[in-house]
N, C-alpha and C positions, 0 to 999 in steps of 0.2 A: 630483593628488588631487581637485581641484575637478571636473575632467572625469569622473573615475571616480565621484565622488559623484552627479553629475547623471545619468549613465547608469544607475547602480545604483538611484537613487530612482525614475526613470521606469520602469525595467524591473519593479521590484517593485510599483509602482503598477498597471502593466498586468496583472501576474500576479494581484494582489489583486482586480481587476475582472473576473476570468474569468467570473463569473456574470452580467455585464451583457450582455443580448441585443443592445443597440445597438452594442456594441463587437465588431466582427467578428474582431478578433485574439484568439486563444486563448492559453493559458499557454505552449504550445510556441512559437508565433510570437513572443510577448513575449520569451522566453528567447533565442531565436535572434537577434532584433533587438538585444537587449542585448549579446550576444556579438559580433555584427558591429560594433556601435558601438565596443566596446572595441578592436577591431583597427583600424578605420577612423580613429579619433581618436588612435591611437598609444599607448594605455595599455598594450597588450601587442603584441608582434610576432607575426606569423603562426606562426613556429616555436614561440614560447612558448605560444601558444594551442593549437597541435596537441599539444604535450607535456603540457598540463594535462588533456587528456581521459583519463579512467581507463577504459581498454579492458576491464579485468577486470570492472568493474561492468556495462558495456554487454553484454559477452558472457554474463555470468551471467544477466542479465535476459532476453536474447534466447533463450538455451537453454531457460530455464524456461517462457517463453511458448510456444515451439515444442512443448515436451512437453505442455503443456495443450491445444494445438490438436490434437495427435495423440489424446489421450484423449477430447476432444470428438468427433472424427471417428468413433472406434470405439464411441461410445454410452455411455461411462462415466457421464455425467451423466443420461442417460435411465434407466439402471439405478437410480441413486440416487432419481430422481423416482418411478419405479414402486414402489420399496420403501417410500418414505414414504407414498404414497397408500394402499397396501394394508395398512399397519400402524397408522396413526395417524388420529385424528379431530382436528378443530380444537380448540385449547385449549392450556393451559400445557405439556403434554407435547410437542406438535408444535413449539412455540416452542423448547423445550429441545433437541430433536433437530436442528432447523434451525441453531441457534446453535452447538451442539457440532460438527456436521459441517462447517459453514462455517468455524469457527475452526480445525479440524484441517486442512482442505484449504488454508486460507490460510497456515498454518504450514509446510506441506509444499511449497507452490508459491506463486508470486507472487500476492499477494492481489488486485491489480487484475485479473489474468487470471481468477482464480477467480470473483470476483463477476460478471464479464461473462457467465459461463456458469451460475453458480449462481442468479442472479436469475430467469431464466426457469423454473428448476426450482421455486423458491418460488412464483412466479405460477401455474404449472401445478398445483401441489399445492393451493393455496388455491382455485383455480377448481373443481377436482374435489371438494374438501371443502366448498365454499360458505362459505369463511372470509373474514373481513375481512382484506384484503391488507396494510393499512398496518402493523399491529404486527409482522408477520412480516418485512416488508421493512426496517423499522427495525432489527429484530433481526439481519438479514443484514448491514447496514452496520456495526453496532457489533461484532458478533462477528468480522467480517473484520479489523477494525483490531486488536482485542484478540488474536486468534489469531496474527496476523502478528508480534506482539511477540517471540514465542518463538524464532524462528530467523533466521539470517543471510540466508535466501532468502525470508523472509516478505513483505518489502516493499522498495521501492527504497532508502529511507533506511537500513535495516539493511545492505543490500549495500554502500552507500557507507561506512558506519561501519567495517564489517569490513575492507574493502579499504584504507581510509586508515590503520587502526591495526594491521593485521596480526594480527587476532584469528581464531583457528581456529573452525571450525563448532561443535565440541563445547564449546569454551570459552564461546562466545556462548550456546549452548543452556543450559548449566549455570547461567549468571547471569541469563538472561531468562525461562526457563520458569516459575519460581515466580511471577513477576508475571502472566503469562498465566493460569496455573492459578487464582490467587486472584481476579483481576479479572473473569474470565468469569462465575463464579457471582454475583458482586456485581452485575454489569450485568444478568444474567438476572432476579434478584429485584427489582431496581429497575424493570425493564420490566414485570414482573408487577404492580407497584404502579401504574404509569402506565396500563397497558392492561387492568386487571383486568376491566373491563366489556365490552371489545371482543374479547377473545381467543376467546370461545366464541360470538360472534354469528354467526348464519347469514345470509348475504347471497347475492343472485343477481348475479353479476358479468357485465357486458356485454363484458368482454374475451374475446378468442378465444385458443384455444391456439395456440402456435407450431408450426411444422413440426418434426417430430422427426427426429433422426439415426438411421440404421439401426445396429443393434447387431452388431458383428463381434467375437464373443467370442475368436476365435483371435488376432486382432491386438491386442485389448485385453489379453489375457493376456501377450503379448509386451511391450507397453508398460508394464504394471504391474511386470513383472520388471525392465525397464530402469529404471523409476523407483526400485525398491528398490536396484538396483546404484548408481544415481546418489547416493542418500543415503548409502550405504556409502562411496562416493567422497568425498562431502563430509566425512564423519566422519574419514577418514584422509588428507585432502588436506594437512593440516598436517605430518603425519609423512612423507608422500611428497614434500613440498616443492613441491607444485603448487598453483596458484590454484584456487578453487572453480569458476571459469569453465570449466575444462577438462572435468570430468564433466558440467557443465550443457550445454555445446556438443555434446558427444558424444550425450547423451540427446536434445537437440533435433534433431540431424541424423538420428538413428535414427527419431524420431517422424515427421519429414517423409518419410523413405524409406518408412515403413510406409503412410502415406497415398497416396503416389505409386505404390507397388507395386500397389495395388488399382485406383486410378483415376488414371492419369497426367495426365488433364485437370484434376484437382483441385489441381495444383501451385500455380496462381495463387490459388486459394481459400485454401490453407493459408498462403501467404506473406502474403496480405492480412489474415488473422486475427491475425497478430502485430501488437501495438500499437506501430508504429514511432514514433508521436508521443511515447511515453514515452522512447524512446532519444534522439530529437532534443532533447527537453526537457532531458535530462541533459547532452548535449553543450553546449547553450547555457549551462546553469548552471555547468558546469565552467570554461568560458572566462570567464564573467562573474565568478565568484568568484576566478579567478586575477588578473583585473584589479583587483578589490578588494584583494587581498593585495599585489601588487607595487607598487601605487600608495601604500601606507601607509594606505589608508582603513580597513582592518580594524582596525589598531592604534588609530586615532582613535575608531572606533565602540566598541571595547572600553573605551577610557578614559572615554567619555561615558555608558556604560550604568551606572546605579546598581548598586553592588555588584561591578562588574567592573573598575573603574579601578585605577590604580597604587596600591599600598599597601592595596587592598581585597581581601578574600577572598570570592569567590562562595560561596554556600551551595547545597546541593541544592535547597532550597525556592525560592530566587531563580532558579535555572536552570530548574526545572520551571515556575515561573510565567511566565518569559519564553518558554518553549517553548509554553505554552498560547496566549499572546498572538500570537506570530509564526505559529504553525501555522494559526491561523484567519484571519490577515490575508493570508498569502501561500501557504498550504498547507504540509504538513509536510516535503516534500522540500527546497524552498529554505530553509525554517527551519533544518533540521538542518545544511545546508551552511554557513549563516552562523554559527550558534552553535557549530559544531565548532571554528572558529578562535578563539572567545572564551573557552571554558571551560578550566579546568586540565586538562592532558593526563594525567589519572590515571583508573584504571579506574572508580571509583565515579561520576565525572561523565560519563564516556563512555557507560556503560550506562544511567544515569539519563536522559541526553539522548535516546538512541535510543528508549527506551520512552516517555518523556514526550511527544515530538513525535508519536508514533504514537497514543497514547491521547488526546492533545489533539485529534486529528482528529475525534473523536466529538462535539465540542461543537456544530458547525454542519454544515449540508449541504455547505458549501464547504471544510470543514476537511481533507478528504482526497479523493484521486482515487476511492477506493472509494465514498464517499458520493455523489459526482457520478455515477458510473457506474450505481449502483443507482437513483438518482432519475431519471436520463435514460431508463434501460430501462423503468422504471415509467411515466414520462410518455408514452413511445412507445406504451404499451398503454392510455392513457387513465386512468392511476392517478396522482393528485396527492398528493405528500407536501409539506405546507405548510412553508415555510422557517421561519417564526416559531414554529409549534407544535412543530416538531422541536427548536428550541433549548431549549424548556422541558424537554424530555427529555434532550437531548444534553449541555447544560452541566453539570447535576448529575452525570451519569454520568462525564463527562470529569474534572471536579474531584475526585470521590471516587476514581476509579481512578488518577489521577496522584498524588494524596496517598498512596494505598496503595503505588504504585510507589516513591515516595521513602522510605517507611518500610521497605519490603523491602530496598532497596539499602543503606540506612543500617545495617540489621541484618547483611546479607551481608558488607559490607566493614568 
């Protein structure tokens, strides 16, 4: 147990320092090192480590990322960009459109993959409309996290929760959609208060537009139809007795075939566009958390956490509060993996945990992978989103939306 504790503490410390530029190891490297240490020091055997990896989660994420790559290649995001530029001027209405579209896409596809492609759209629109980029980029971060709350495929932590507890796609949607629908307008109006003077400001950006993808409407139509069938597959996966990874993998394979059928030389490009680091990160965490479990460390951590010990009954409020703290220390994916083993295994706690860890990610720039992706894409274009100034906005939005989430789930259950 002592060995597991040391490995666990060092790994989570390295993950929490992912924003430190002096530290060359990223969150994926930290998770893989922790997993390797659990095996090398005998906390888990190689076979136990292999058996701990949840392939359903990995295949689900892989398939959805491949589908997004196909949509990107066919010009789906360029069409959205052109539509926004032609219909809207800088101001509250543009922010509302960006947040609603981004939240919808993040619910329908993996939010990390969505913001990777949606952020350049927002930048392109703001440049064309001579709008201040920061309010709209912040809105992109926050709406991606909120929108992803709604579905089992919206973010990695939801995929993990669904797979671990055998929750169907429709069951998850029915319990989480109200939180997303209520929290999105709350966050929007809070952003209007924070950025009321900057939303309509006219600026001349020095950033240049990125290279555009060519629009292939025939292949795009095929992929949109495939996406529709995929969501039908998700909806009926429980009744058919198949994991959601099956329709996701089929959709991803078709998306890659669509790309390669036009330009075979693009196969390498398509494969590189899939974020393999997320999948490796998950593999590392699965093995790390297995070591925490089999060593008895998880039971000890549960006992030592106020409100979670023997004879104590955790409340939704204490679960949500701990979710906010851990999500911003180590990011929401490792937070949900740790807390999943500590909370009562009943629906109200499971759903509250899934939503709380996601909404808590809005508190800081390092709270979720979405925030990091948007900030890094913006920085690459010379646009700085200040870490401390963001917290002034992010913390109130995270606290209010997590509170609303607790109230909604208390009412539902």
